[in-house]
C-alpha positions as CSV (number, residue, x, y, z in Angstrom):
1,M,121.4,135.5,85.6
2,Q,120.7,133.1,82.7
3,S,123.3,130.6,83.9
4,R,121.8,130.6,87.4
5,T,118.4,129.9,86.0
6,M,119.8,127.1,83.9
7,M,121.6,125.6,86.9
8,L,118.5,125.7,89.0
9,A,116.5,124.0,86.2
10,M,119.1,121.2,86.0
11,L,119.1,120.6,89.7
12,L,115.3,120.4,89.9
13,G,115.3,118.0,86.9
14,L,117.9,115.7,88.5
15,S,116.3,115.8,91.9
16,S,113.0,114.6,90.6
17,S,114.2,111.9,88.3
18,P,114.7,109.1,90.9
19,A,111.0,109.2,91.7
20,F,110.2,108.2,88.1
21,A,113.2,105.9,87.6
22,H,111.2,102.7,87.8
23,G,107.9,103.6,86.4
24,G,106.3,104.4,89.8
25,G,106.2,100.8,90.9
26,A,106.6,99.5,94.5
27,H,110.0,99.0,96.2
28,L,109.9,95.6,97.9
29,K,112.3,95.4,100.8
30,G,112.7,92.2,102.9
31,T,114.0,88.7,102.5
32,I,113.5,86.3,99.6
33,S,110.8,83.8,100.6
34,G,110.4,82.3,97.2
35,L,112.6,82.2,94.1
36,T,112.1,80.6,90.7
37,A,113.7,81.2,87.3
38,D,111.0,83.8,86.5
39,H,109.6,85.1,89.8
40,I,110.8,86.4,93.2
41,T,108.7,86.6,96.3
42,V,109.8,89.0,99.0
43,K,108.6,88.8,102.6
44,A,108.6,92.2,104.3
45,A,109.3,92.8,108.0
46,D,105.6,93.0,108.8
47,G,105.1,89.5,107.3
48,H,103.3,90.2,104.0
49,E,104.7,88.7,100.8
50,V,104.8,90.3,97.4
51,E,105.7,88.6,94.1
52,A,107.4,90.1,91.1
53,A,108.2,88.7,87.7
54,I,111.9,88.3,86.7
55,T,112.5,89.1,83.0
56,E,115.5,89.2,80.7
57,Q,115.7,92.9,81.3
58,T,115.9,92.6,85.1
59,L,119.2,94.0,86.4
60,F,120.9,92.3,89.4
61,V,123.1,94.3,91.7
62,R,125.2,92.7,94.4
63,G,126.7,95.3,96.8
64,H,128.2,97.9,94.5
65,T,128.8,95.7,91.5
66,A,126.9,93.9,88.9
67,G,125.4,90.6,90.0
68,K,123.4,87.7,88.5
69,R,120.3,85.7,89.2
70,E,122.5,82.8,90.5
71,D,123.8,85.0,93.3
72,L,120.3,85.0,95.0
73,K,119.0,82.4,97.4
74,Q,116.1,82.0,99.7
75,G,116.6,84.0,102.9
76,D,118.8,86.8,101.3
77,R,117.9,90.3,102.1
78,V,116.9,92.3,99.0
79,I,115.4,95.5,97.7
80,V,113.5,95.0,94.5
81,H,112.6,98.0,92.3
82,T,109.4,97.1,90.4
83,R,107.0,98.5,87.8
84,K,103.4,97.6,87.2
85,K,103.0,95.1,84.3
86,G,99.4,94.1,83.6
87,S,97.8,93.0,86.9
88,G,101.2,92.2,88.6
89,L,104.7,93.6,89.2
90,E,107.8,93.2,87.1
91,A,111.3,93.4,88.8
92,V,113.4,96.2,87.2
93,E,116.4,95.9,89.5
94,I,117.1,93.4,92.3
95,H,119.7,94.7,94.9
96,S,121.2,92.2,97.3
97,G,123.9,92.6,99.9
98,G,127.6,92.4,99.0
99,R,130.1,90.5,101.0
100,Q,129.6,91.1,104.7
101,K,132.5,92.7,106.6
102,K,133.6,91.1,109.8
103,I,132.8,93.1,112.8
104,G,134.6,92.1,115.9
105,A,138.1,91.9,117.2
106,R,139.8,93.6,114.2
107,L,137.5,96.7,114.4
108,L,137.9,96.9,118.1
109,G,141.7,96.9,117.9
110,D,142.1,93.4,119.3
111,E,144.2,91.5,116.8
112,R,144.3,88.1,118.5
């Protein structure tokens, strides 16, 4: 009985942790409309833009591997995990797409 209670407590603890992983900040999803050494501006599908500061602690993820600031360029699709910092937002993690897989003849079985 005690082991079941412990297992349930662990599962509940793990399931709630992603909600607090980035300090409750906004998740920006869209394309990069502006990029400087210390700021990123993301344009969402509805057209509004949001800016977040890039710091030395900001993590960059490209696909499923570590990335770097230099991987990013205007027009790239990104998801930026942020936290509130003063009156603005600070980027905690910036996720950008990995290498795109070709979809076409090879996937359809046509090896021309």
